[in-house]
C-alpha atoms as a printed R data frame, in Angstrom:
    type eleno elety resid chain resno      x       y      z
1   ATOM     1    CA   MET     A     1 53.614  28.726 81.428
2   ATOM     2    CA   ASN     A     2 50.059  29.210 82.680
3   ATOM     3    CA   HIS     A     3 49.959  26.949 85.747
4   ATOM     4    CA   HIS     A     4 46.309  26.093 84.999
5   ATOM     5    CA   LEU     A     5 47.537  24.044 82.023
6   ATOM     6    CA   THR     A     6 48.544  21.294 84.447
7   ATOM     7    CA   GLN     A     7 44.891  20.981 85.541
8   ATOM     8    CA   LEU     A     8 43.606  20.120 82.077
9   ATOM     9    CA   HIS     A     9 42.475  16.533 81.533
10  ATOM    10    CA   PRO     A    10 43.734  14.590 78.522
11  ATOM    11    CA   TYR     A    11 41.262  15.037 75.653
12  ATOM    12    CA   PRO     A    12 38.851  12.080 75.229
13  ATOM    13    CA   PHE     A    13 40.506  10.891 72.039
14  ATOM    14    CA   GLU     A    14 43.893  10.822 73.758
15  ATOM    15    CA   LYS     A    15 42.371   8.474 76.324
16  ATOM    16    CA   LEU     A    16 40.818   6.443 73.521
17  ATOM    17    CA   ASN     A    17 44.185   5.994 71.816
18  ATOM    18    CA   GLN     A    18 45.658   4.756 75.095
19  ATOM    19    CA   LEU     A    19 42.740   2.342 75.581
20  ATOM    20    CA   PHE     A    20 43.196   0.887 72.100
21  ATOM    21    CA   SER     A    21 46.996   0.649 72.339
22  ATOM    22    CA   GLY     A    22 48.136  -2.871 71.539
23  ATOM    23    CA   ILE     A    23 44.773  -4.080 70.164
24  ATOM    24    CA   GLN     A    24 45.015  -5.823 66.793
25  ATOM    25    CA   PRO     A    25 41.633  -5.330 65.068
26  ATOM    26    CA   ILE     A    26 40.024  -7.860 62.749
27  ATOM    27    CA   ASP     A    27 41.068  -7.477 59.113
28  ATOM    28    CA   LEU     A    28 38.201  -5.248 58.005
29  ATOM    29    CA   PRO     A    29 38.174  -1.563 56.986
30  ATOM    30    CA   LEU     A    30 37.948   0.731 60.015
31  ATOM    31    CA   ILE     A    31 34.594   2.480 60.553
32  ATOM    32    CA   PRO     A    32 34.996   5.343 63.081
33  ATOM    33    CA   LEU     A    33 31.861   6.231 65.056
34  ATOM    34    CA   SER     A    34 33.825   7.846 67.873
35  ATOM    35    CA   ILE     A    35 34.212  11.417 66.570
36  ATOM    36    CA   GLY     A    36 31.283  13.717 65.789
37  ATOM    37    CA   GLU     A    37 32.676  14.699 62.392
38  ATOM    38    CA   PRO     A    38 29.968  14.785 59.695
39  ATOM    39    CA   LYS     A    39 30.795  12.688 56.647
40  ATOM    40    CA   HIS     A    40 27.918  13.757 54.393
41  ATOM    41    CA   PRO     A    41 29.069  15.781 51.363
42  ATOM    42    CA   ALA     A    42 29.416  19.546 51.719
43  ATOM    43    CA   PRO     A    43 26.663  21.471 49.854
44  ATOM    44    CA   GLN     A    44 27.692  22.203 46.277
45  ATOM    45    CA   ILE     A    45 26.312  25.747 46.490
46  ATOM    46    CA   VAL     A    46 28.760  26.468 49.326
47  ATOM    47    CA   ILE     A    47 31.692  24.905 47.451
48  ATOM    48    CA   ASP     A    48 30.824  27.074 44.448
49  ATOM    49    CA   ALA     A    49 30.670  30.209 46.611
50  ATOM    50    CA   LEU     A    50 34.112  29.431 48.057
51  ATOM    51    CA   GLN     A    51 35.637  28.908 44.632
52  ATOM    52    CA   GLN     A    52 34.163  32.156 43.349
53  ATOM    53    CA   ASN     A    53 35.686  34.161 46.183
54  ATOM    54    CA   PHE     A    54 39.285  32.949 46.451
55  ATOM    55    CA   LYS     A    55 40.385  36.473 45.458
56  ATOM    56    CA   HIS     A    56 39.684  37.396 49.099
57  ATOM    57    CA   LEU     A    57 42.670  35.325 50.192
58  ATOM    58    CA   SER     A    58 44.453  38.669 49.884
59  ATOM    59    CA   THR     A    59 41.943  40.451 52.157
60  ATOM    60    CA   TYR     A    60 42.161  40.849 55.920
61  ATOM    61    CA   PRO     A    61 38.818  39.964 57.546
62  ATOM    62    CA   SER     A    62 37.291  42.186 60.223
63  ATOM    63    CA   SER     A    63 36.556  40.790 63.689
64  ATOM    64    CA   LYS     A    64 32.933  41.965 63.467
65  ATOM    65    CA   GLY     A    65 32.337  40.188 60.178
66  ATOM    66    CA   LEU     A    66 30.606  41.312 57.000
67  ATOM    67    CA   PRO     A    67 27.298  43.163 57.511
68  ATOM    68    CA   GLU     A    68 25.751  40.851 54.898
69  ATOM    69    CA   LEU     A    69 26.704  37.773 56.912
70  ATOM    70    CA   ARG     A    70 25.417  39.217 60.177
71  ATOM    71    CA   GLN     A    71 22.143  40.060 58.424
72  ATOM    72    CA   ALA     A    72 21.827  36.551 56.960
73  ATOM    73    CA   ILE     A    73 22.383  35.068 60.422
74  ATOM    74    CA   SER     A    74 19.884  37.455 61.996
75  ATOM    75    CA   ASN     A    75 17.281  36.608 59.345
76  ATOM    76    CA   TRP     A    76 17.832  32.891 59.901
77  ATOM    77    CA   LEU     A    77 17.504  33.168 63.686
78  ATOM    78    CA   ILE     A    78 14.334  35.282 63.470
79  ATOM    79    CA   GLN     A    79 12.695  32.818 61.098
80  ATOM    80    CA   ARG     A    80 13.935  29.582 62.701
81  ATOM    81    CA   PHE     A    81 13.229  30.557 66.324
82  ATOM    82    CA   HIS     A    82 10.247  32.894 65.807
83  ATOM    83    CA   LEU     A    83 12.007  35.895 67.342
84  ATOM    84    CA   ASN     A    84 10.312  39.266 67.577
85  ATOM    85    CA   GLU     A    85 13.509  41.085 66.656
86  ATOM    86    CA   LEU     A    86 17.276  40.653 66.546
87  ATOM    87    CA   SER     A    87 19.785  43.330 65.577
88  ATOM    88    CA   ALA     A    88 22.346  42.234 62.989
89  ATOM    89    CA   GLU     A    89 24.417  45.226 64.031
90  ATOM    90    CA   SER     A    90 24.726  44.603 67.774
91  ATOM    91    CA   GLU     A    91 23.343  41.153 68.643
92  ATOM    92    CA   VAL     A    92 25.167  38.842 66.191
93  ATOM    93    CA   LEU     A    93 28.880  38.045 65.800
94  ATOM    94    CA   PRO     A    94 30.298  35.548 63.285
95  ATOM    95    CA   VAL     A    95 32.985  33.283 64.760
96  ATOM    96    CA   SER     A    96 35.559  30.813 63.471
97  ATOM    97    CA   GLY     A    97 33.619  27.778 64.640
98  ATOM    98    CA   THR     A    98 31.827  27.533 67.955
99  ATOM    99    CA   ARG     A    99 34.682  25.661 69.617
100 ATOM   100    CA   GLU     A   100 36.841  28.776 69.277
101 ATOM   101    CA   ALA     A   101 33.996  31.053 70.345
102 ATOM   102    CA   ILE     A   102 32.970  29.029 73.393
103 ATOM   103    CA   PHE     A   103 36.561  29.006 74.599
104 ATOM   104    CA   SER     A   104 37.211  32.704 74.016
105 ATOM   105    CA   PHE     A   105 33.831  33.801 75.397
106 ATOM   106    CA   VAL     A   106 34.690  32.196 78.730
107 ATOM   107    CA   GLN     A   107 38.034  34.017 78.793
108 ATOM   108    CA   ALA     A   108 36.250  37.340 78.215
109 ATOM   109    CA   VAL     A   109 33.483  36.693 80.759
110 ATOM   110    CA   ILE     A   110 35.364  35.293 83.753
111 ATOM   111    CA   ASN     A   111 36.777  37.639 86.380
112 ATOM   112    CA   ARG     A   112 39.594  35.402 87.597
113 ATOM   113    CA   GLU     A   113 40.086  37.391 90.816
114 ATOM   114    CA   GLU     A   114 36.664  36.156 91.942
115 ATOM   115    CA   ASN     A   115 37.335  32.486 91.017
116 ATOM   116    CA   PRO     A   116 33.638  32.016 90.107
117 ATOM   117    CA   TYR     A   117 31.796  28.822 89.274
118 ATOM   118    CA   VAL     A   118 30.936  27.896 85.726
119 ATOM   119    CA   VAL     A   119 28.064  25.427 85.930
120 ATOM   120    CA   MET     A   120 27.936  22.832 83.166
121 ATOM   121    CA   PRO     A   121 26.296  19.504 82.264
122 ATOM   122    CA   ASN     A   122 28.049  16.224 83.022
123 ATOM   123    CA   PRO     A   123 28.802  14.557 80.538
124 ATOM   124    CA   PHE     A   124 29.778  17.581 78.484
125 ATOM   125    CA   TYR     A   125 31.688  19.072 75.567
126 ATOM   126    CA   GLN     A   126 35.227  19.223 76.943
127 ATOM   127    CA   ILE     A   127 35.827  22.836 75.896
128 ATOM   128    CA   TYR     A   128 33.439  24.056 78.642
129 ATOM   129    CA   GLU     A   129 35.717  22.669 81.324
130 ATOM   130    CA   GLY     A   130 39.046  23.518 79.696
131 ATOM   131    CA   ALA     A   131 38.016  27.097 78.995
132 ATOM   132    CA   THR     A   132 36.816  27.499 82.588
133 ATOM   133    CA   ILE     A   133 40.035  26.194 84.113
134 ATOM   134    CA   LEU     A   134 42.265  28.339 81.908
135 ATOM   135    CA   ALA     A   135 40.156  31.434 82.669
136 ATOM   136    CA   GLY     A   136 40.615  30.922 86.414
137 ATOM   137    CA   GLY     A   137 37.097  29.679 87.118
138 ATOM   138    CA   THR     A   138 35.907  26.501 88.820
139 ATOM   139    CA   PRO     A   139 33.743  23.939 86.972
140 ATOM   140    CA   TYR     A   140 30.602  22.793 88.787
141 ATOM   141    CA   PHE     A   141 29.078  19.681 87.249
142 ATOM   142    CA   ILE     A   142 25.379  18.815 87.035
143 ATOM   143    CA   ASN     A   143 24.953  15.106 86.369
144 ATOM   144    CA   CYS     A   144 22.687  14.348 83.414
145 ATOM   145    CA   THR     A   145 21.160  10.902 83.894
146 ATOM   146    CA   ALA     A   146 18.171   8.876 82.735
147 ATOM   147    CA   GLU     A   147 16.409   9.850 85.980
148 ATOM   148    CA   ASN     A   148 16.395  13.548 84.994
149 ATOM   149    CA   ASN     A   149 15.905  12.917 81.244
150 ATOM   150    CA   TYR     A   150 19.606  13.711 80.679
151 ATOM   151    CA   LEU     A   151 18.986  17.425 81.317
152 ATOM   152    CA   GLY     A   152 20.284  17.690 84.886
153 ATOM   153    CA   ASP     A   153 18.493  18.599 88.109
154 ATOM   154    CA   PHE     A   154 19.093  22.313 88.643
155 ATOM   155    CA   ASP     A   155 17.123  22.301 91.904
156 ATOM   156    CA   ARG     A   156 19.909  20.269 93.502
157 ATOM   157    CA   VAL     A   157 22.499  23.004 92.971
158 ATOM   158    CA   PRO     A   158 23.043  24.761 96.335
159 ATOM   159    CA   ALA     A   159 22.189  28.461 96.577
160 ATOM   160    CA   GLU     A   160 25.778  29.218 97.625
161 ATOM   161    CA   VAL     A   161 26.963  27.807 94.283
162 ATOM   162    CA   TRP     A   162 24.508  29.906 92.264
163 ATOM   163    CA   GLU     A   163 25.597  32.981 94.241
164 ATOM   164    CA   LYS     A   164 29.186  32.453 93.031
165 ATOM   165    CA   THR     A   165 28.231  31.457 89.478
166 ATOM   166    CA   SER     A   166 29.318  33.648 86.595
167 ATOM   167    CA   LEU     A   167 28.203  31.431 83.722
168 ATOM   168    CA   LEU     A   168 25.885  28.474 83.090
169 ATOM   169    CA   PHE     A   169 26.479  26.267 80.064
170 ATOM   170    CA   ILE     A   170 23.626  24.269 78.612
171 ATOM   171    CA   CYS     A   171 23.728  22.143 75.475
172 ATOM   172    CA   THR     A   172 20.447  21.590 73.643
173 ATOM   173    CA   PRO     A   173 20.278  19.195 71.867
174 ATOM   174    CA   GLY     A   174 22.808  17.634 74.190
175 ATOM   175    CA   ASN     A   175 26.204  16.230 73.326
176 ATOM   176    CA   PRO     A   176 26.298  13.248 73.832
177 ATOM   177    CA   THR     A   177 22.732  12.553 74.963
178 ATOM   178    CA   GLY     A   178 20.639  14.350 72.316
179 ATOM   179    CA   ALA     A   179 18.245  15.573 75.038
180 ATOM   180    CA   THR     A   180 16.428  18.881 74.443
181 ATOM   181    CA   PHE     A   181 15.014  21.515 76.783
182 ATOM   182    CA   THR     A   182 11.409  22.699 76.597
183 ATOM   183    CA   THR     A   183 10.414  26.354 76.492
184 ATOM   184    CA   GLU     A   184  9.271  26.166 80.112
185 ATOM   185    CA   GLN     A   185 12.540  24.628 81.292
186 ATOM   186    CA   LEU     A   186 14.572  27.302 79.512
187 ATOM   187    CA   GLN     A   187 12.418  30.053 80.988
188 ATOM   188    CA   GLN     A   188 12.947  28.634 84.474
189 ATOM   189    CA   LEU     A   189 16.698  28.900 83.905
190 ATOM   190    CA   ILE     A   190 16.276  32.487 82.688
191 ATOM   191    CA   GLN     A   191 14.418  33.307 85.896
192 ATOM   192    CA   LEU     A   192 17.225  31.658 87.875
193 ATOM   193    CA   SER     A   193 19.697  33.815 85.954
194 ATOM   194    CA   ASP     A   194 17.730  36.908 86.961
195 ATOM   195    CA   GLN     A   195 17.732  35.822 90.586
196 ATOM   196    CA   TYR     A   196 21.494  35.208 90.803
197 ATOM   197    CA   ASN     A   197 22.751  37.405 87.941
198 ATOM   198    CA   PHE     A   198 24.720  34.884 85.882
199 ATOM   199    CA   ILE     A   199 25.025  34.461 82.107
200 ATOM   200    CA   ILE     A   200 23.427  31.543 80.267
201 ATOM   201    CA   ALA     A   201 25.402  30.246 77.275
202 ATOM   202    CA   SER     A   202 23.391  27.795 75.192
203 ATOM   203    CA   ASP     A   203 25.345  25.535 72.847
204 ATOM   204    CA   GLU     A   204 22.829  24.756 70.083
205 ATOM   205    CA   CYS     A   205 25.139  23.326 67.422
206 ATOM   206    CA   TYR     A   206 22.944  20.250 66.879
207 ATOM   207    CA   SER     A   207 19.648  22.162 66.716
208 ATOM   208    CA   GLU     A   208 18.972  21.431 63.042
209 ATOM   209    CA   LEU     A   209 19.418  17.649 63.253
210 ATOM   210    CA   TRP     A   210 15.944  16.823 64.556
211 ATOM   211    CA   PHE     A   211 13.481  14.026 63.801
212 ATOM   212    CA   GLU     A   212  9.932  15.147 64.629
213 ATOM   213    CA   GLN     A   213  9.885  18.742 65.904
214 ATOM   214    CA   PRO     A   214 12.597  21.420 65.750
215 ATOM   215    CA   PRO     A   215 14.062  22.009 69.230
216 ATOM   216    CA   VAL     A   216 13.358  25.249 71.071
217 ATOM   217    CA   GLY     A   217 16.286  27.659 71.491
218 ATOM   218    CA   LEU     A   218 17.266  29.948 74.357
219 ATOM   219    CA   LEU     A   219 16.595  33.146 72.386
220 ATOM   220    CA   GLU     A   220 13.198  31.738 71.429
221 ATOM   221    CA   ALA     A   221 12.389  31.190 75.113
222 ATOM   222    CA   CYS     A   222 13.440  34.810 75.782
223 ATOM   223    CA   SER     A   223 11.287  36.085 72.946
224 ATOM   224    CA   LYS     A   224  8.212  34.249 74.230
225 ATOM   225    CA   MET     A   225  8.715  36.061 77.549
226 ATOM   226    CA   GLY     A   226  8.870  39.417 75.773
227 ATOM   227    CA   ARG     A   227 12.533  39.606 76.732
228 ATOM   228    CA   ASN     A   228 13.690  41.122 73.470
229 ATOM   229    CA   ASP     A   229 17.002  42.390 74.849
230 ATOM   230    CA   TYR     A   230 18.014  38.758 75.607
231 ATOM   231    CA   LYS     A   231 19.521  39.930 78.874
232 ATOM   232    CA   ASN     A   232 22.353  37.639 80.068
233 ATOM   233    CA   CYS     A   233 21.578  35.102 77.318
234 ATOM   234    CA   VAL     A   234 23.738  34.051 74.374
235 ATOM   235    CA   VAL     A   235 23.551  31.151 71.921
236 ATOM   236    CA   PHE     A   236 26.198  29.434 69.808
237 ATOM   237    CA   HIS     A   237 25.416  27.933 66.393
238 ATOM   238    CA   SER     A   238 27.562  26.374 63.697
239 ATOM   239    CA   LEU     A   239 27.529  25.247 60.081
240 ATOM   240    CA   SER     A   240 29.594  22.169 60.976
241 ATOM   241    CA   LYS     A   241 26.693  19.860 61.788
242 ATOM   242    CA   ARG     A   242 23.839  21.732 60.097
243 ATOM   243    CA   SER     A   243 25.567  21.967 56.727
244 ATOM   244    CA   ASN     A   244 28.326  19.316 56.879
245 ATOM   245    CA   LEU     A   245 31.039  22.001 56.905
246 ATOM   246    CA   PRO     A   246 33.281  21.199 59.903
247 ATOM   247    CA   GLY     A   247 36.394  22.205 57.948
248 ATOM   248    CA   MET     A   248 35.107  25.675 57.106
249 ATOM   249    CA   ARG     A   249 35.104  26.758 60.775
250 ATOM   250    CA   SER     A   250 32.023  28.937 60.565
251 ATOM   251    CA   GLY     A   251 29.514  29.732 63.267
252 ATOM   252    CA   PHE     A   252 28.162  32.593 65.320
253 ATOM   253    CA   ILE     A   253 27.285  33.842 68.777
254 ATOM   254    CA   ALA     A   254 24.088  35.860 69.231
255 ATOM   255    CA   GLY     A   255 22.171  37.446 72.087
256 ATOM   256    CA   ASP     A   256 22.651  40.159 74.700
257 ATOM   257    CA   SER     A   257 24.346  43.157 73.033
258 ATOM   258    CA   THR     A   258 25.813  44.335 76.359
259 ATOM   259    CA   LEU     A   259 27.823  41.084 76.440
260 ATOM   260    CA   LEU     A   260 28.707  40.998 72.745
261 ATOM   261    CA   ALA     A   261 30.137  44.532 72.661
262 ATOM   262    CA   PRO     A   262 33.005  43.861 75.115
263 ATOM   263    CA   TYR     A   263 33.391  40.361 73.686
264 ATOM   264    CA   LEU     A   264 33.942  41.908 70.240
265 ATOM   265    CA   LYS     A   265 36.698  44.051 71.764
266 ATOM   266    CA   TYR     A   266 38.269  40.867 73.136
267 ATOM   267    CA   ARG     A   267 37.995  39.197 69.707
268 ATOM   268    CA   THR     A   268 39.731  42.152 68.049
269 ATOM   269    CA   TYR     A   269 42.824  41.350 70.108
270 ATOM   270    CA   HIS     A   270 42.272  37.600 70.000
271 ATOM   271    CA   GLY     A   271 42.606  37.617 66.204
272 ATOM   272    CA   ALA     A   272 40.208  34.829 65.244
273 ATOM   273    CA   ALA     A   273 38.264  36.578 62.468
274 ATOM   274    CA   MET     A   274 36.666  34.311 59.865
275 ATOM   275    CA   PRO     A   275 38.280  34.569 56.390
276 ATOM   276    CA   VAL     A   276 36.245  36.691 53.967
277 ATOM   277    CA   GLN     A   277 35.732  33.878 51.456
278 ATOM   278    CA   HIS     A   278 34.356  31.701 54.258
279 ATOM   279    CA   GLN     A   279 32.016  34.496 55.317
280 ATOM   280    CA   LEU     A   280 30.646  34.853 51.789
281 ATOM   281    CA   ALA     A   281 30.157  31.084 51.503
282 ATOM   282    CA   SER     A   282 28.475  31.080 54.934
283 ATOM   283    CA   ILE     A   283 25.879  33.566 53.692
284 ATOM   284    CA   VAL     A   284 24.909  31.053 51.018
285 ATOM   285    CA   ALA     A   285 24.661  28.261 53.613
286 ATOM   286    CA   TRP     A   286 22.498  30.208 56.096
287 ATOM   287    CA   ASN     A   287 20.184  31.301 53.271
288 ATOM   288    CA   ASP     A   288 19.464  27.760 52.088
289 ATOM   289    CA   GLU     A   289 17.329  25.123 53.854
290 ATOM   290    CA   CYS     A   290 17.115  22.509 51.098
291 ATOM   291    CA   HIS     A   291 20.494  20.960 51.892
292 ATOM   292    CA   VAL     A   292 19.631  20.981 55.616
293 ATOM   293    CA   GLU     A   293 16.431  19.013 55.055
294 ATOM   294    CA   GLU     A   294 18.347  16.504 52.937
295 ATOM   295    CA   ASN     A   295 20.865  16.207 55.768
296 ATOM   296    CA   ARG     A   296 18.095  15.477 58.288
297 ATOM   297    CA   LYS     A   297 16.620  12.905 55.910
298 ATOM   298    CA   GLN     A   298 19.906  10.985 55.785
299 ATOM   299    CA   TYR     A   299 20.261  10.936 59.579
300 ATOM   300    CA   ARG     A   300 16.659   9.746 59.953
301 ATOM   301    CA   GLN     A   301 17.405   6.870 57.568
302 ATOM   302    CA   LYS     A   302 20.442   5.821 59.597
303 ATOM   303    CA   PHE     A   303 18.660   5.923 62.942
304 ATOM   304    CA   ASP     A   304 15.762   3.936 61.455
305 ATOM   305    CA   LEU     A   305 18.275   1.413 60.112
306 ATOM   306    CA   PHE     A   306 19.899   0.951 63.528
307 ATOM   307    CA   GLN     A   307 16.557   0.702 65.319
308 ATOM   308    CA   ASN     A   308 15.267  -1.911 62.879
309 ATOM   309    CA   GLU     A   309 18.449  -3.974 62.535
310 ATOM   310    CA   LEU     A   310 19.947  -3.724 66.026
311 ATOM   311    CA   GLY     A   311 17.109  -2.764 68.349
312 ATOM   312    CA   HIS     A   312 16.676  -6.387 69.463
313 ATOM   313    CA   LEU     A   313 20.406  -6.714 70.275
314 ATOM   314    CA   LEU     A   314 21.175  -3.369 71.918
315 ATOM   315    CA   PRO     A   315 19.164  -1.047 74.212
316 ATOM   316    CA   LEU     A   316 19.006   1.663 71.551
317 ATOM   317    CA   GLU     A   317 17.068   4.786 72.527
318 ATOM   318    CA   LYS     A   318 16.564   7.245 69.700
319 ATOM   319    CA   PRO     A   319 17.578  10.730 70.918
320 ATOM   320    CA   ASP     A   320 15.429  13.855 70.684
321 ATOM   321    CA   ALA     A   321 17.890  15.288 68.145
322 ATOM   322    CA   GLY     A   322 21.532  15.196 67.080
323 ATOM   323    CA   PHE     A   323 23.453  12.294 65.576
324 ATOM   324    CA   TYR     A   324 24.599  10.351 68.650
325 ATOM   325    CA   TYR     A   325 23.375   7.222 70.369
326 ATOM   326    CA   TRP     A   326 24.051   7.363 74.125
327 ATOM   327    CA   LEU     A   327 24.089   3.630 74.662
328 ATOM   328    CA   LYS     A   328 23.912   1.912 78.038
329 ATOM   329    CA   VAL     A   329 26.335  -1.037 78.308
330 ATOM   330    CA   ASP     A   330 27.774  -3.225 81.072
331 ATOM   331    CA   ASN     A   331 31.285  -1.755 80.807
332 ATOM   332    CA   ASP     A   332 32.004   1.109 78.418
333 ATOM   333    CA   GLU     A   333 35.743   0.515 78.006
334 ATOM   334    CA   ALA     A   334 35.335  -3.255 77.555
335 ATOM   335    CA   PHE     A   335 32.536  -2.708 75.018
336 ATOM   336    CA   ALA     A   336 34.657  -0.236 73.031
337 ATOM   337    CA   LYS     A   337 37.626  -2.626 72.973
338 ATOM   338    CA   LYS     A   338 35.414  -5.529 71.877
339 ATOM   339    CA   LEU     A   339 33.995  -3.529 68.958
340 ATOM   340    CA   LEU     A   340 37.443  -2.464 67.802
341 ATOM   341    CA   LYS     A   341 38.994  -5.924 68.094
342 ATOM   342    CA   GLU     A   342 36.142  -7.995 66.667
343 ATOM   343    CA   ALA     A   343 34.507  -5.556 64.221
344 ATOM   344    CA   ASN     A   344 37.047  -2.732 63.667
345 ATOM   345    CA   ILE     A   345 34.463  -0.149 64.725
346 ATOM   346    CA   LYS     A   346 35.451   2.746 66.986
347 ATOM   347    CA   VAL     A   347 33.094   4.128 69.621
348 ATOM   348    CA   LEU     A   348 33.850   6.403 72.572
349 ATOM   349    CA   PRO     A   349 33.520   5.261 76.217
350 ATOM   350    CA   GLY     A   350 31.164   7.608 78.051
351 ATOM   351    CA   ARG     A   351 33.400   7.988 81.091
352 ATOM   352    CA   TYR     A   352 35.834   9.977 78.907
353 ATOM   353    CA   LEU     A   353 33.161  12.648 78.372
354 ATOM   354    CA   SER     A   354 32.308  13.180 82.039
355 ATOM   355    CA   ARG     A   355 33.835  13.684 85.473
356 ATOM   356    CA   GLU     A   356 33.602  11.843 88.756
357 ATOM   357    CA   THR     A   357 31.279  13.539 91.270
358 ATOM   358    CA   LYS     A   358 29.857  12.621 94.686
359 ATOM   359    CA   GLU     A   359 27.039  10.858 92.836
360 ATOM   360    CA   GLY     A   360 29.471   8.968 90.608
361 ATOM   361    CA   ASN     A   361 30.465   9.340 86.956
362 ATOM   362    CA   PRO     A   362 27.264   9.680 84.869
363 ATOM   363    CA   GLY     A   363 29.059   8.727 81.649
364 ATOM   364    CA   GLU     A   364 30.424   5.456 82.980
365 ATOM   365    CA   ASN     A   365 28.994   2.342 81.315
366 ATOM   366    CA   HIS     A   366 27.650   4.288 78.366
367 ATOM   367    CA   VAL     A   367 29.207   4.647 74.932
368 ATOM   368    CA   ARG     A   368 28.735   7.414 72.409
369 ATOM   369    CA   MET     A   369 28.122   6.226 68.861
370 ATOM   370    CA   ALA     A   370 28.184   8.972 66.229
371 ATOM   371    CA   LEU     A   371 26.108   8.029 63.180
372 ATOM   372    CA   VAL     A   372 28.257  10.179 60.919
373 ATOM   373    CA   ALA     A   373 29.237   7.522 58.364
374 ATOM   374    CA   ASP     A   374 27.203   7.271 55.168
375 ATOM   375    CA   ILE     A   375 24.260   4.889 54.875
376 ATOM   376    CA   GLN     A   376 26.331   2.138 53.192
377 ATOM   377    CA   GLN     A   377 28.877   2.160 56.012
378 ATOM   378    CA   CYS     A   378 26.092   2.169 58.591
379 ATOM   379    CA   GLU     A   379 24.614  -0.906 56.923
380 ATOM   380    CA   GLU     A   380 28.056  -2.500 57.219
381 ATOM   381    CA   VAL     A   381 28.194  -1.523 60.912
382 ATOM   382    CA   ALA     A   382 24.859  -3.267 61.450
383 ATOM   383    CA   ARG     A   383 26.132  -6.427 59.751
384 ATOM   384    CA   ARG     A   384 29.325  -6.521 61.810
385 ATOM   385    CA   LEU     A   385 27.543  -5.880 65.092
386 ATOM   386    CA   LYS     A   386 25.046  -8.662 64.383
387 ATOM   387    CA   ASN     A   387 27.976 -11.033 63.966
388 ATOM   388    CA   ILE     A   388 29.509 -10.297 67.368
389 ATOM   389    CA   LEU     A   389 26.569  -9.495 69.650
């Protein structure tokens, strides 16, 4: 077996199951706010498109994806992020969910003989670290704290680390913090990439769940610099959060064509092509914004509910975007156990989403609450929390 497998940490929900072992919750229906799995209904137009195309169950999909899907994605990116241009032929690849793509992209990018750094936020989406370890790279964590607006302080990374860096992961809006980068901050990272010749991979899966202003994207920052080849820059997007379709496993990677061409070759062998019926349904999803606006409206209602009903009991800070509260508490594990035992509500201790560094564990004594339940369940959450806090 790959000896790097022994270096992988247990997944956060494994740790959560161990934490909750032996706890007998109060006799109320469980409300899980621990997993970022959207519970809003899937768009009917996408369901209809799937049902109309089941004949393609007998069709092998291509790794590059349908030209019509790549064009729909390109059109969406150009419109949403005000891009000057983006080639559907060479700068867009559909993927079977961004989790799969993030993992496989790291395997294709890393030259394991060099044992390079992959720089990533801390706390972080666990696939960044696992993919790095299994590719033979070394994770380098940048702590994201209230002091740096949960974006990390890139100036504190030593030059010798940047010199050995192959890839930088950013997540905007952040998971779990919801923090977003500005155009200027993204352009500073692009300039840093030019200086040290590393790739920037921007995980933007939560970009459409915003409250006031749509977040800026990495390709948008490139475009505003006149950098229309998107050199060393790629973005990952998904229909899971945007369109409430986590089970369809549909997303894309877009950006620098000189990176996507060899990555496509890797994907041809990897064998993770999206089923044709899912591709055709994805075209419908990317072409429609009405269901996305309705989705945002529901999340706004739930955050307003929590702010109004619980803001005097908990230090709730509404994020820039996304559907998570990153809540500061006295002890994250004790808080999570209390909520399960006394209210049958699951939340995730922040320390499970981050790693210990010289400056400490930035996730410790925070909990992640995913407002994925419907509005009625969120009202019930508010009632239960009022009773125990």
